[in-house]
C-alpha positions as protocol buffer text, in pm:
chain_id: "A"
residue {
  index: 1
  type: MET
  ca { x: 1543 y: -177 z: 2240 }
}
residue {
  index: 2
  type: THR
  ca { x: 1719 y: -112 z: 1912 }
}
residue {
  index: 3
  type: ALA
  ca { x: 1639 y: 137 z: 1639 }
}
residue {
  index: 4
  type: PHE
  ca { x: 1690 y: 218 z: 1275 }
}
residue {
  index: 5
  type: THR
  ca { x: 1879 y: 538 z: 1209 }
}
residue {
  index: 6
  type: VAL
  ca { x: 1747 y: 725 z: 907 }
}
residue {
  index: 7
  type: GLU
  ca { x: 2045 y: 822 z: 693 }
}
residue {
  index: 8
  type: SER
  ca { x: 1838 y: 958 z: 404 }
}
residue {
  index: 9
  type: CYS
  ca { x: 1481 y: 946 z: 274 }
}
residue {
  index: 10
  type: GLY
  ca { x: 1241 y: 1127 z: 45 }
}
residue {
  index: 11
  type: PRO
  ca { x: 1023 y: 1411 z: 175 }
}
residue {
  index: 12
  type: MET
  ca { x: 703 y: 1200 z: 167 }
}
residue {
  index: 13
  type: THR
  ca { x: 842 y: 913 z: 376 }
}
residue {
  index: 14
  type: SER
  ca { x: 622 y: 841 z: 678 }
}
residue {
  index: 15
  type: LEU
  ca { x: 485 y: 581 z: 915 }
}
residue {
  index: 16
  type: GLN
  ca { x: 152 y: 438 z: 802 }
}
residue {
  index: 17
  type: ASP
  ca { x: -65 y: 148 z: 918 }
}
residue {
  index: 18
  type: ALA
  ca { x: -412 y: 28 z: 814 }
}
residue {
  index: 19
  type: GLY
  ca { x: -562 y: 361 z: 918 }
}
residue {
  index: 20
  type: ARG
  ca { x: -731 y: 557 z: 1193 }
}
residue {
  index: 21
  type: PHE
  ca { x: -1085 y: 426 z: 1233 }
}
residue {
  index: 22
  type: GLY
  ca { x: -1381 y: 559 z: 1431 }
}
residue {
  index: 23
  type: GLN
  ca { x: -1267 y: 923 z: 1421 }
}
residue {
  index: 24
  type: GLN
  ca { x: -1425 y: 1061 z: 1104 }
}
residue {
  index: 25
  type: ARG
  ca { x: -1734 y: 1172 z: 1293 }
}
residue {
  index: 26
  type: PHE
  ca { x: -1499 y: 1406 z: 1483 }
}
residue {
  index: 27
  type: GLY
  ca { x: -1348 y: 1546 z: 1163 }
}
residue {
  index: 28
  type: VAL
  ca { x: -1033 y: 1329 z: 1170 }
}
residue {
  index: 29
  type: SER
  ca { x: -951 y: 1160 z: 841 }
}
residue {
  index: 30
  type: ARG
  ca { x: -870 y: 789 z: 820 }
}
residue {
  index: 31
  type: SER
  ca { x: -519 y: 826 z: 676 }
}
residue {
  index: 32
  type: GLY
  ca { x: -326 y: 497 z: 660 }
}
residue {
  index: 33
  type: ALA
  ca { x: -137 y: 329 z: 377 }
}
residue {
  index: 34
  type: MET
  ca { x: -214 y: 439 z: 24 }
}
residue {
  index: 35
  type: ASP
  ca { x: -162 y: 78 z: -87 }
}
residue {
  index: 36
  type: ARG
  ca { x: -301 y: -143 z: 188 }
}
residue {
  index: 37
  type: LEU
  ca { x: -232 y: -464 z: -5 }
}
residue {
  index: 38
  type: ALA
  ca { x: 140 y: -382 z: -27 }
}
residue {
  index: 39
  type: LEU
  ca { x: 137 y: -291 z: 344 }
}
residue {
  index: 40
  type: ALA
  ca { x: -19 y: -629 z: 425 }
}
residue {
  index: 41
  type: GLN
  ca { x: 238 y: -814 z: 216 }
}
residue {
  index: 42
  type: ALA
  ca { x: 536 y: -642 z: 380 }
}
residue {
  index: 43
  type: ASN
  ca { x: 396 y: -713 z: 727 }
}
residue {
  index: 44
  type: THR
  ca { x: 317 y: -1076 z: 645 }
}
residue {
  index: 45
  type: LEU
  ca { x: 676 y: -1140 z: 535 }
}
residue {
  index: 46
  type: VAL
  ca { x: 806 y: -1042 z: 880 }
}
residue {
  index: 47
  type: GLY
  ca { x: 528 y: -1207 z: 1083 }
}
residue {
  index: 48
  type: ASN
  ca { x: 332 y: -894 z: 1175 }
}
residue {
  index: 49
  type: PRO
  ca { x: -45 y: -840 z: 1156 }
}
residue {
  index: 50
  type: ALA
  ca { x: -143 y: -720 z: 810 }
}
residue {
  index: 51
  type: GLY
  ca { x: -229 y: -368 z: 925 }
}
residue {
  index: 52
  type: ALA
  ca { x: 72 y: -301 z: 1148 }
}
residue {
  index: 53
  type: GLY
  ca { x: 270 y: 19 z: 1107 }
}
residue {
  index: 54
  type: ALA
  ca { x: 542 y: 30 z: 840 }
}
residue {
  index: 55
  type: ILE
  ca { x: 746 y: 292 z: 658 }
}
residue {
  index: 56
  type: GLU
  ca { x: 570 y: 424 z: 349 }
}
residue {
  index: 57
  type: PHE
  ca { x: 782 y: 553 z: 60 }
}
residue {
  index: 58
  type: ALA
  ca { x: 637 y: 774 z: -214 }
}
residue {
  index: 59
  type: LEU
  ca { x: 846 y: 758 z: -534 }
}
residue {
  index: 60
  type: LEU
  ca { x: 1179 y: 811 z: -355 }
}
residue {
  index: 61
  type: GLY
  ca { x: 1344 y: 558 z: -125 }
}
residue {
  index: 62
  type: GLY
  ca { x: 1592 y: 593 z: 159 }
}
residue {
  index: 63
  type: THR
  ca { x: 1879 y: 439 z: 353 }
}
residue {
  index: 64
  type: PHE
  ca { x: 1859 y: 307 z: 710 }
}
residue {
  index: 65
  type: ARG
  ca { x: 2111 y: 153 z: 947 }
}
residue {
  index: 66
  type: LEU
  ca { x: 2037 y: -70 z: 1246 }
}
residue {
  index: 67
  type: ALA
  ca { x: 2192 y: 64 z: 1567 }
}
residue {
  index: 68
  type: ALA
  ca { x: 2234 y: -269 z: 1747 }
}
residue {
  index: 69
  type: GLY
  ca { x: 2130 y: -633 z: 1739 }
}
residue {
  index: 70
  type: ALA
  ca { x: 1950 y: -783 z: 1441 }
}
residue {
  index: 71
  type: ALA
  ca { x: 1612 y: -726 z: 1277 }
}
residue {
  index: 72
  type: ARG
  ca { x: 1407 y: -895 z: 1009 }
}
residue {
  index: 73
  type: VAL
  ca { x: 1268 y: -657 z: 748 }
}
residue {
  index: 74
  type: ALA
  ca { x: 1076 y: -684 z: 422 }
}
residue {
  index: 75
  type: LEU
  ca { x: 982 y: -448 z: 143 }
}
residue {
  index: 76
  type: ALA
  ca { x: 665 y: -467 z: -68 }
}
residue {
  index: 77
  type: GLY
  ca { x: 575 y: -247 z: -362 }
}
residue {
  index: 78
  type: PRO
  ca { x: 760 y: -145 z: -677 }
}
residue {
  index: 79
  type: ALA
  ca { x: 1083 y: -27 z: -510 }
}
residue {
  index: 80
  type: ARG
  ca { x: 1379 y: -262 z: -454 }
}
residue {
  index: 81
  type: LEU
  ca { x: 1562 y: -343 z: -131 }
}
residue {
  index: 82
  type: SER
  ca { x: 1939 y: -369 z: -93 }
}
residue {
  index: 83
  type: ARG
  ca { x: 2140 y: -486 z: 207 }
}
residue {
  index: 84
  type: GLY
  ca { x: 2499 y: -373 z: 231 }
}
residue {
  index: 85
  type: GLY
  ca { x: 2493 y: -279 z: -137 }
}
residue {
  index: 86
  type: THR
  ca { x: 2357 y: -617 z: -252 }
}
residue {
  index: 87
  type: LEU
  ca { x: 2023 y: -611 z: -434 }
}
residue {
  index: 88
  type: LEU
  ca { x: 1777 y: -857 z: -278 }
}
residue {
  index: 89
  type: PRO
  ca { x: 1503 y: -1060 z: -447 }
}
residue {
  index: 90
  type: HIS
  ca { x: 1165 y: -895 z: -473 }
}
residue {
  index: 91
  type: GLY
  ca { x: 907 y: -988 z: -208 }
}
residue {
  index: 92
  type: THR
  ca { x: 1147 y: -1163 z: 31 }
}
residue {
  index: 93
  type: SER
  ca { x: 1228 y: -1091 z: 394 }
}
residue {
  index: 94
  type: VAL
  ca { x: 1586 y: -1047 z: 511 }
}
residue {
  index: 95
  type: THR
  ca { x: 1757 y: -1032 z: 849 }
}
residue {
  index: 96
  type: VAL
  ca { x: 1998 y: -742 z: 890 }
}
residue {
  index: 97
  type: GLU
  ca { x: 2270 y: -698 z: 1149 }
}
residue {
  index: 98
  type: ALA
  ca { x: 2385 y: -390 z: 1342 }
}
residue {
  index: 99
  type: GLY
  ca { x: 2567 y: -139 z: 1127 }
}
residue {
  index: 100
  type: GLU
  ca { x: 2447 y: -293 z: 802 }
}
residue {
  index: 101
  type: PRO
  ca { x: 2295 y: -35 z: 563 }
}
residue {
  index: 102
  type: VAL
  ca { x: 1950 y: -112 z: 424 }
}
residue {
  index: 103
  type: THR
  ca { x: 1855 y: 86 z: 114 }
}
residue {
  index: 104
  type: VAL
  ca { x: 1518 y: 125 z: -54 }
}
residue {
  index: 105
  type: SER
  ca { x: 1546 y: 235 z: -416 }
}
residue {
  index: 106
  type: ALA
  ca { x: 1332 y: 488 z: -595 }
}
residue {
  index: 107
  type: ALA
  ca { x: 1023 y: 326 z: -745 }
}
residue {
  index: 108
  type: PRO
  ca { x: 1089 y: 234 z: -1111 }
}
residue {
  index: 109
  type: ALA
  ca { x: 713 y: 233 z: -1169 }
}
residue {
  index: 110
  type: GLY
  ca { x: 414 y: 305 z: -951 }
}
residue {
  index: 111
  type: ILE
  ca { x: 458 y: 518 z: -641 }
}
residue {
  index: 112
  type: PHE
  ca { x: 413 y: 352 z: -300 }
}
residue {
  index: 113
  type: SER
  ca { x: 631 y: 91 z: -126 }
}
residue {
  index: 114
  type: TYR
  ca { x: 642 y: -27 z: 237 }
}
residue {
  index: 115
  type: LEU
  ca { x: 925 y: -139 z: 463 }
}
residue {
  index: 116
  type: ALA
  ca { x: 809 y: -348 z: 760 }
}
residue {
  index: 117
  type: ALA
  ca { x: 1016 y: -475 z: 1054 }
}
residue {
  index: 118
  type: ALA
  ca { x: 935 y: -781 z: 1265 }
}
residue {
  index: 119
  type: GLY
  ca { x: 750 y: -670 z: 1578 }
}
residue {
  index: 120
  type: GLY
  ca { x: 675 y: -328 z: 1432 }
}
residue {
  index: 121
  type: PHE
  ca { x: 799 y: 13 z: 1539 }
}
residue {
  index: 122
  type: ALA
  ca { x: 784 y: 131 z: 1900 }
}
residue {
  index: 123
  type: VAL
  ca { x: 597 y: 453 z: 1829 }
}
residue {
  index: 124
  type: ALA
  ca { x: 300 y: 559 z: 2041 }
}
residue {
  index: 125
  type: PRO
  ca { x: -24 y: 577 z: 1840 }
}
residue {
  index: 126
  type: ASP
  ca { x: -234 y: 893 z: 1811 }
}
residue {
  index: 127
  type: LEU
  ca { x: -608 y: 825 z: 1824 }
}
residue {
  index: 128
  type: GLY
  ca { x: -547 y: 454 z: 1776 }
}
residue {
  index: 129
  type: SER
  ca { x: -306 y: 470 z: 1484 }
}
residue {
  index: 130
  type: VAL
  ca { x: 59 y: 548 z: 1406 }
}
residue {
  index: 131
  type: SER
  ca { x: -40 y: 677 z: 1060 }
}
residue {
  index: 132
  type: LEU
  ca { x: 87 y: 1025 z: 989 }
}
residue {
  index: 133
  type: GLN
  ca { x: -177 y: 1284 z: 903 }
}
residue {
  index: 134
  type: GLY
  ca { x: 59 y: 1563 z: 810 }
}
residue {
  index: 135
  type: ARG
  ca { x: -201 y: 1841 z: 782 }
}
residue {
  index: 136
  type: ALA
  ca { x: -326 y: 1765 z: 1134 }
}
residue {
  index: 137
  type: GLY
  ca { x: 20 y: 1696 z: 1278 }
}
residue {
  index: 138
  type: ILE
  ca { x: -84 y: 1366 z: 1433 }
}
residue {
  index: 139
  type: GLY
  ca { x: 68 y: 1021 z: 1409 }
}
residue {
  index: 140
  type: GLY
  ca { x: 398 y: 945 z: 1242 }
}
residue {
  index: 141
  type: LEU
  ca { x: 714 y: 1029 z: 1434 }
}
residue {
  index: 142
  type: ARG
  ca { x: 617 y: 1308 z: 1671 }
}
residue {
  index: 143
  type: GLY
  ca { x: 350 y: 1431 z: 1430 }
}
residue {
  index: 144
  type: ARG
  ca { x: 570 y: 1449 z: 1121 }
}
residue {
  index: 145
  type: GLY
  ca { x: 731 y: 1239 z: 849 }
}
residue {
  index: 146
  type: LEU
  ca { x: 1074 y: 1083 z: 866 }
}
residue {
  index: 147
  type: GLN
  ca { x: 1393 y: 1276 z: 794 }
}
residue {
  index: 148
  type: ALA
  ca { x: 1767 y: 1219 z: 801 }
}
residue {
  index: 149
  type: GLY
  ca { x: 1904 y: 1175 z: 1152 }
}
residue {
  index: 150
  type: ASP
  ca { x: 1586 y: 1027 z: 1302 }
}
residue {
  index: 151
  type: GLY
  ca { x: 1604 y: 721 z: 1522 }
}
residue {
  index: 152
  type: LEU
  ca { x: 1309 y: 490 z: 1464 }
}
residue {
  index: 153
  type: PRO
  ca { x: 1283 y: 244 z: 1757 }
}
residue {
  index: 154
  type: LEU
  ca { x: 1185 y: -118 z: 1694 }
}
residue {
  index: 155
  type: ALA
  ca { x: 939 y: -292 z: 1921 }
}
residue {
  index: 156
  type: SER
  ca { x: 1086 y: -640 z: 1876 }
}
residue {
  index: 157
  type: GLY
  ca { x: 1356 y: -824 z: 2068 }
}
residue {
  index: 158
  type: PRO
  ca { x: 1585 y: -1065 z: 1883 }
}
residue {
  index: 159
  type: ALA
  ca { x: 1522 y: -1126 z: 1513 }
}
residue {
  index: 160
  type: PRO
  ca { x: 1271 y: -1407 z: 1448 }
}
residue {
  index: 161
  type: VAL
  ca { x: 1399 y: -1763 z: 1431 }
}
residue {
  index: 162
  type: GLY
  ca { x: 1332 y: -1960 z: 1114 }
}
residue {
  index: 163
  type: PRO
  ca { x: 1375 y: -1915 z: 741 }
}
residue {
  index: 164
  type: GLU
  ca { x: 1313 y: -1597 z: 549 }
}
residue {
  index: 165
  type: LEU
  ca { x: 977 y: -1581 z: 369 }
}
residue {
  index: 166
  type: SER
  ca { x: 880 y: -1496 z: 15 }
}
residue {
  index: 167
  type: LEU
  ca { x: 557 y: -1387 z: -157 }
}
residue {
  index: 168
  type: PRO
  ca { x: 481 y: -1325 z: -526 }
}
residue {
  index: 169
  type: THR
  ca { x: 541 y: -972 z: -654 }
}
residue {
  index: 170
  type: LEU
  ca { x: 228 y: -758 z: -652 }
}
residue {
  index: 171
  type: SER
  ca { x: 81 y: -655 z: -986 }
}
residue {
  index: 172
  type: LEU
  ca { x: 33 y: -289 z: -1080 }
}
residue {
  index: 173
  type: ASP
  ca { x: -135 y: -293 z: -1420 }
}
residue {
  index: 174
  type: PRO
  ca { x: -113 y: 70 z: -1542 }
}
residue {
  index: 175
  type: LEU
  ca { x: -394 y: 6 z: -1789 }
}
residue {
  index: 176
  type: ALA
  ca { x: -640 y: -168 z: -1556 }
}
residue {
  index: 177
  type: PRO
  ca { x: -976 y: 14 z: -1542 }
}
residue {
  index: 178
  type: ILE
  ca { x: -1080 y: 157 z: -1207 }
}
residue {
  index: 179
  type: ARG
  ca { x: -1408 y: 16 z: -1081 }
}
residue {
  index: 180
  type: VAL
  ca { x: -1657 y: 262 z: -934 }
}
residue {
  index: 181
  type: VAL
  ca { x: -2006 y: 256 z: -791 }
}
residue {
  index: 182
  type: LEU
  ca { x: -2205 y: 552 z: -923 }
}
residue {
  index: 183
  type: GLY
  ca { x: -2328 y: 800 z: -664 }
}
residue {
  index: 184
  type: PRO
  ca { x: -2420 y: 909 z: -408 }
}
residue {
  index: 185
  type: GLN
  ca { x: -2491 y: 1230 z: -606 }
}
residue {
  index: 186
  type: ASP
  ca { x: -2495 y: 1090 z: -959 }
}
residue {
  index: 187
  type: ASP
  ca { x: -2841 y: 1248 z: -993 }
}
residue {
  index: 188
  type: PHE
  ca { x: -2659 y: 1585 z: -1021 }
}
residue {
  index: 189
  type: PHE
  ca { x: -2543 y: 1469 z: -1367 }
}
residue {
  index: 190
  type: ASP
  ca { x: -2742 y: 1365 z: -1671 }
}
residue {
  index: 191
  type: ALA
  ca { x: -2680 y: 1051 z: -1877 }
}
residue {
  index: 192
  type: ASP
  ca { x: -2450 y: 1233 z: -2120 }
}
residue {
  index: 193
  type: ALA
  ca { x: -2233 y: 1367 z: -1835 }
}
residue {
  index: 194
  type: ILE
  ca { x: -2204 y: 1022 z: -1679 }
}
residue {
  index: 195
  type: ALA
  ca { x: -2109 y: 885 z: -2021 }
}
residue {
  index: 196
  type: VAL
  ca { x: -1828 y: 1143 z: -2041 }
}
residue {
  index: 197
  type: PHE
  ca { x: -1704 y: 1030 z: -1701 }
}
residue {
  index: 198
  type: LEU
  ca { x: -1706 y: 662 z: -1795 }
}
residue {
  index: 199
  type: ARG
  ca { x: -1569 y: 681 z: -2149 }
}
residue {
  index: 200
  type: THR
  ca { x: -1288 y: 934 z: -2093 }
}
residue {
  index: 201
  type: ALA
  ca { x: -926 y: 837 z: -2040 }
}
residue {
  index: 202
  type: TYR
  ca { x: -844 y: 1096 z: -1775 }
}
residue {
  index: 203
  type: THR
  ca { x: -486 y: 1146 z: -1664 }
}
residue {
  index: 204
  type: VAL
  ca { x: -347 y: 1215 z: -1318 }
}
residue {
  index: 205
  type: SER
  ca { x: -254 y: 1581 z: -1291 }
}
residue {
  index: 206
  type: PRO
  ca { x: 51 y: 1711 z: -1100 }
}
residue {
  index: 207
  type: GLU
  ca { x: -196 y: 1822 z: -830 }
}
residue {
  index: 208
  type: ALA
  ca { x: -198 y: 1485 z: -656 }
}
residue {
  index: 209
  type: ASP
  ca { x: -105 y: 1395 z: -300 }
}
residue {
  index: 210
  type: ARG
  ca { x: -224 y: 1178 z: -12 }
}
residue {
  index: 211
  type: MET
  ca { x: -538 y: 1394 z: 21 }
}
residue {
  index: 212
  type: GLY
  ca { x: -662 y: 1365 z: -335 }
}
residue {
  index: 213
  type: TYR
  ca { x: -573 y: 1314 z: -702 }
}
residue {
  index: 214
  type: ARG
  ca { x: -702 y: 1586 z: -932 }
}
residue {
  index: 215
  type: LEU
  ca { x: -750 y: 1444 z: -1281 }
}
residue {
  index: 216
  type: ALA
  ca { x: -704 y: 1611 z: -1618 }
}
residue {
  index: 217
  type: GLY
  ca { x: -948 y: 1573 z: -1907 }
}
residue {
  index: 218
  type: PRO
  ca { x: -1279 y: 1701 z: -2041 }
}
residue {
  index: 219
  type: PRO
  ca { x: -1506 y: 1865 z: -1782 }
}
residue {
  index: 220
  type: ILE
  ca { x: -1821 y: 1689 z: -1663 }
}
residue {
  index: 221
  type: PRO
  ca { x: -2121 y: 1926 z: -1685 }
}
residue {
  index: 222
  type: HIS
  ca { x: -2348 y: 1951 z: -1382 }
}
residue {
  index: 223
  type: LEU
  ca { x: -2722 y: 1911 z: -1423 }
}
residue {
  index: 224
  type: ARG
  ca { x: -2826 y: 2159 z: -1154 }
}
residue {
  index: 225
  type: GLY
  ca { x: -2532 y: 2336 z: -1001 }
}
residue {
  index: 226
  type: PHE
  ca { x: -2227 y: 2212 z: -815 }
}
residue {
  index: 227
  type: ASN
  ca { x: -2310 y: 2292 z: -453 }
}
residue {
  index: 228
  type: ILE
  ca { x: -2469 y: 2046 z: -212 }
}
residue {
  index: 229
  type: VAL
  ca { x: -2524 y: 2046 z: 160 }
}
residue {
  index: 230
  type: SER
  ca { x: -2192 y: 1917 z: 289 }
}
residue {
  index: 231
  type: ASP
  ca { x: -2200 y: 1546 z: 364 }
}
residue {
  index: 232
  type: GLY
  ca { x: -1961 y: 1261 z: 429 }
}
residue {
  index: 233
  type: ILE
  ca { x: -1656 y: 1186 z: 216 }
}
residue {
  index: 234
  type: VAL
  ca { x: -1453 y: 866 z: 219 }
}
residue {
  index: 235
  type: PRO
  ca { x: -1135 y: 760 z: 41 }
}
residue {
  index: 236
  type: GLY
  ca { x: -1247 y: 680 z: -313 }
}
residue {
  index: 237
  type: SER
  ca { x: -1514 y: 950 z: -337 }
}
residue {
  index: 238
  type: VAL
  ca { x: -1498 y: 1121 z: -677 }
}
residue {
  index: 239
  type: GLN
  ca { x: -1592 y: 1486 z: -634 }
}
residue {
  index: 240
  type: VAL
  ca { x: -1680 y: 1708 z: -928 }
}
residue {
  index: 241
  type: PRO
  ca { x: -1631 y: 2074 z: -830 }
}
residue {
  index: 242
  type: GLY
  ca { x: -1743 y: 2377 z: -1030 }
}
residue {
  index: 243
  type: ALA
  ca { x: -1480 y: 2342 z: -1303 }
}
residue {
  index: 244
  type: GLY
  ca { x: -1617 y: 1994 z: -1379 }
}
residue {
  index: 245
  type: ILE
  ca { x: -1281 y: 1816 z: -1343 }
}
residue {
  index: 246
  type: PRO
  ca { x: -1306 y: 1512 z: -1112 }
}
residue {
  index: 247
  type: ILE
  ca { x: -1097 y: 1470 z: -798 }
}
residue {
  index: 248
  type: VAL
  ca { x: -1048 y: 1125 z: -646 }
}
residue {
  index: 249
  type: MET
  ca { x: -1028 y: 1148 z: -267 }
}
residue {
  index: 250
  type: MET
  ca { x: -741 y: 950 z: -113 }
}
residue {
  index: 251
  type: ALA
  ca { x: -631 y: 831 z: 233 }
}
residue {
  index: 252
  type: ASP
  ca { x: -588 y: 1176 z: 393 }
}
residue {
  index: 253
  type: CYS
  ca { x: -910 y: 1322 z: 251 }
}
residue {
  index: 254
  type: GLN
  ca { x: -1133 y: 1553 z: 451 }
}
residue {
  index: 255
  type: THR
  ca { x: -1434 y: 1399 z: 619 }
}
residue {
  index: 256
  type: THR
  ca { x: -1707 y: 1619 z: 461 }
}
residue {
  index: 257
  type: GLY
  ca { x: -1746 y: 1816 z: 140 }
}
residue {
  index: 258
  type: GLY
  ca { x: -1991 y: 2032 z: -50 }
}
residue {
  index: 259
  type: TYR
  ca { x: -1936 y: 1919 z: -410 }
}
residue {
  index: 260
  type: PRO
  ca { x: -2143 y: 1643 z: -569 }
}
residue {
  index: 261
  type: LYS
  ca { x: -1980 y: 1302 z: -584 }
}
residue {
  index: 262
  type: ILE
  ca { x: -2045 y: 1132 z: -915 }
}
residue {
  index: 263
  type: ALA
  ca { x: -1904 y: 797 z: -803 }
}
residue {
  index: 264
  type: THR
  ca { x: -1695 y: 613 z: -545 }
}
residue {
  index: 265
  type: VAL
  ca { x: -1388 y: 404 z: -631 }
}
residue {
  index: 266
  type: ILE
  ca { x: -1425 y: 57 z: -478 }
}
residue {
  index: 267
  type: SER
  ca { x: -1176 y: -9 z: -199 }
}
residue {
  index: 268
  type: PRO
  ca { x: -969 y: -283 z: -374 }
}
residue {
  index: 269
  type: ASP
  ca { x: -899 y: -47 z: -668 }
}
residue {
  index: 270
  type: LEU
  ca { x: -782 y: 252 z: -464 }
}
residue {
  index: 271
  type: ARG
  ca { x: -427 y: 114 z: -473 }
}
residue {
  index: 272
  type: LEU
  ca { x: -440 y: 124 z: -853 }
}
residue {
  index: 273
  type: VAL
  ca { x: -532 y: 493 z: -849 }
}
residue {
  index: 274
  type: ALA
  ca { x: -272 y: 566 z: -579 }
}
residue {
  index: 275
  type: ASN
  ca { x: 7 y: 417 z: -790 }
}
residue {
  index: 276
  type: ARG
  ca { x: -73 y: 609 z: -1110 }
}
residue {
  index: 277
  type: ARG
  ca { x: 182 y: 882 z: -1168 }
}
residue {
  index: 278
  type: ALA
  ca { x: 118 y: 1230 z: -1309 }
}
residue {
  index: 279
  type: GLY
  ca { x: 35 y: 1194 z: -1678 }
}
residue {
  index: 280
  type: GLU
  ca { x: -76 y: 830 z: -1652 }
}
residue {
  index: 281
  type: ALA
  ca { x: -426 y: 732 z: -1760 }
}
residue {
  index: 282
  type: VAL
  ca { x: -723 y: 661 z: -1538 }
}
residue {
  index: 283
  type: ARG
  ca { x: -1032 y: 498 z: -1690 }
}
residue {
  index: 284
  type: PHE
  ca { x: -1346 y: 429 z: -1488 }
}
residue {
  index: 285
  type: VAL
  ca { x: -1592 y: 144 z: -1525 }
}
residue {
  index: 286
  type: ALA
  ca { x: -1920 y: 124 z: -1334 }
}
residue {
  index: 287
  type: VAL
  ca { x: -2005 y: -181 z: -1122 }
}
residue {
  index: 288
  type: THR
  ca { x: -2296 y: -258 z: -895 }
}
residue {
  index: 289
  type: VAL
  ca { x: -2291 y: -243 z: -516 }
}
residue {
  index: 290
  type: VAL
  ca { x: -2314 y: -623 z: -510 }
}
residue {
  index: 291
  type: GLU
  ca { x: -2011 y: -652 z: -737 }
}
residue {
  index: 292
  type: ALA
  ca { x: -1819 y: -401 z: -524 }
}
residue {
  index: 293
  type: GLN
  ca { x: -1898 y: -593 z: -207 }
}
residue {
  index: 294
  type: ALA
  ca { x: -1785 y: -918 z: -369 }
}
residue {
  index: 295
  type: ALA
  ca { x: -1455 y: -755 z: -474 }
}
residue {
  index: 296
  type: ALA
  ca { x: -1401 y: -625 z: -120 }
}
residue {
  index: 297
  type: ARG
  ca { x: -1463 y: -970 z: 28 }
}
residue {
  index: 298
  type: GLU
  ca { x: -1224 y: -1121 z: -226 }
}
residue {
  index: 299
  type: ARG
  ca { x: -952 y: -871 z: -133 }
}
residue {
  index: 300
  type: ALA
  ca { x: -1007 y: -932 z: 240 }
}
residue {
  index: 301
  type: ALA
  ca { x: -980 y: -1308 z: 183 }
}
residue {
  index: 302
  type: ALA
  ca { x: -659 y: -1260 z: -18 }
}
residue {
  index: 303
  type: ILE
  ca { x: -502 y: -1058 z: 264 }
}
residue {
  index: 304
  type: ALA
  ca { x: -612 y: -1317 z: 522 }
}
residue {
  index: 305
  type: ALA
  ca { x: -452 y: -1589 z: 309 }
}
residue {
  index: 306
  type: LEU
  ca { x: -113 y: -1416 z: 279 }
}
residue {
  index: 307
  type: PRO
  ca { x: 47 y: -1600 z: 577 }
}
residue {
  index: 308
  type: SER
  ca { x: -42 y: -1940 z: 432 }
}
residue {
  index: 309
  type: SER
  ca { x: 78 y: -1828 z: 88 }
}
residue {
  index: 310
  type: ALA
  ca { x: 425 y: -1726 z: 209 }
}
residue {
  index: 311
  type: THR
  ca { x: 694 y: -1979 z: 123 }
}
residue {
  index: 312
  type: PRO
  ca { x: 1018 y: -2032 z: 319 }
}
residue {
  index: 313
  type: VAL
  ca { x: 1340 y: -1934 z: 148 }
}
residue {
  index: 314
  type: ARG
  ca { x: 1584 y: -2219 z: 201 }
}
residue {
  index: 315
  type: GLY
  ca { x: 1956 y: -2145 z: 211 }
}
residue {
  index: 316
  type: GLY
  ca { x: 2240 y: -2397 z: 201 }
}
residue {
  index: 317
  type: LEU
  ca { x: 2202 y: -2775 z: 190 }
}
residue {
  index: 318
  type: PRO
  ca { x: 1865 y: -2931 z: 286 }
}
residue {
  index: 319
  type: GLY
  ca { x: 1830 y: -3104 z: 622 }
}
residue {
  index: 320
  type: VAL
  ca { x: 1744 y: -3472 z: 673 }
}
residue {
  index: 321
  type: GLU
  ca { x: 1372 y: -3403 z: 722 }
}
residue {
  index: 322
  type: GLU
  ca { x: 1360 y: -3194 z: 400 }
}
residue {
  index: 323
  type: LEU
  ca { x: 1535 y: -3472 z: 205 }
}
residue {
  index: 324
  type: LEU
  ca { x: 1290 y: -3732 z: 335 }
}
residue {
  index: 325
  type: ALA
  ca { x: 999 y: -3507 z: 240 }
}
residue {
  index: 326
  type: LEU
  ca { x: 1128 y: -3482 z: -116 }
}
residue {
  index: 327
  type: ASN
  ca { x: 1083 y: -3861 z: -168 }
}
residue {
  index: 328
  type: LEU
  ca { x: 1389 y: -3870 z: -394 }
}
residue {
  index: 329
  type: ALA
  ca { x: 1368 y: -4248 z: -441 }
}
residue {
  index: 330
  type: GLY
  ca { x: 1011 y: -4242 z: -566 }
}
residue {
  index: 331
  type: ALA
  ca { x: 1113 y: -4289 z: -930 }
}
residue {
  index: 332
  type: ALA
  ca { x: 1399 y: -4541 z: -876 }
}
residue {
  index: 333
  type: VAL
  ca { x: 1423 y: -4835 z: -1120 }
}
residue {
  index: 334
  type: ASN
  ca { x: 1615 y: -5164 z: -1134 }
}
residue {
  index: 335
  type: ALA
  ca { x: 1938 y: -5090 z: -1323 }
}
residue {
  index: 336
  type: LEU
  ca { x: 1967 y: -5462 z: -1419 }
}
residue {
  index: 337
  type: ALA
  ca { x: 1620 y: -5489 z: -1567 }
}
residue {
  index: 338
  type: GLY
  ca { x: 1732 y: -5362 z: -1907 }
}
residue {
  index: 339
  type: PRO
  ca { x: 1561 y: -5100 z: -2121 }
}
residue {
  index: 340
  type: CYS
  ca { x: 1193 y: -5040 z: -2076 }
}
């Protein structure tokens, strides 16, 4: 078994997969990747299941070095990947050899990027997931994030045979509206308050982390107080506490809360919120439950289609079979026939 040695990384670098499911009823948050589409893309490029564990980077990148053998890796998200000092194309897998440094840049825009390795990382899951939940000290590498000097073992044997793969770069439109379904406690707000919520260009405040993003903007007045009997919270819940400033719950959110929730961000748009930096705008637009379900099905279908969408990256001269497939003689003409 080989491993990546962590030479450097940002303080929010951690192992994350699709999340920890079935535990919220016990008070354990879901956790998992803040951008599950980027996670799926990185995993697809190296032949892993879409939700397999990968290294999540928040703003800052890091440098890793393979201890022995070879490994195929891929990066998805706004950051860029370099091998041995050479910048690699976006959205393309690469096979690295022992001793070769692999560097993930800081994100030029957005926040979250993911580095996946073929076969995944040989880290024992906690409660069914390798995702780090830092406040609970579960998942990740021995209950914590990554830091310089760590050895991160790989589960795979030899690097996969076959060409490297490529996928289109993911879009992160900083102006795209965030779709929400109103409720479940939208009745704690009158029509004017809901209009404030939907027409305001809030900004992400500096108080934003994997648990929640507190927004900045005009307060939303409550109709009849701001306390409710605590009930369930999910990633995407938009709480409005006493000060009236909304908080969007994110991957590491608590499982219950006692503030009314004016709306819930639909699951495909959570990655858009997650990748908005402090000071960037967040606008909400209301959709129906039916529309939200259709968007979720569309996103699930897009993730399922990633393997068939990946294209091989050919290097060097084409082989005989590739040349025959190109049908190069299909447009040949008789040179003696004169002009057409």
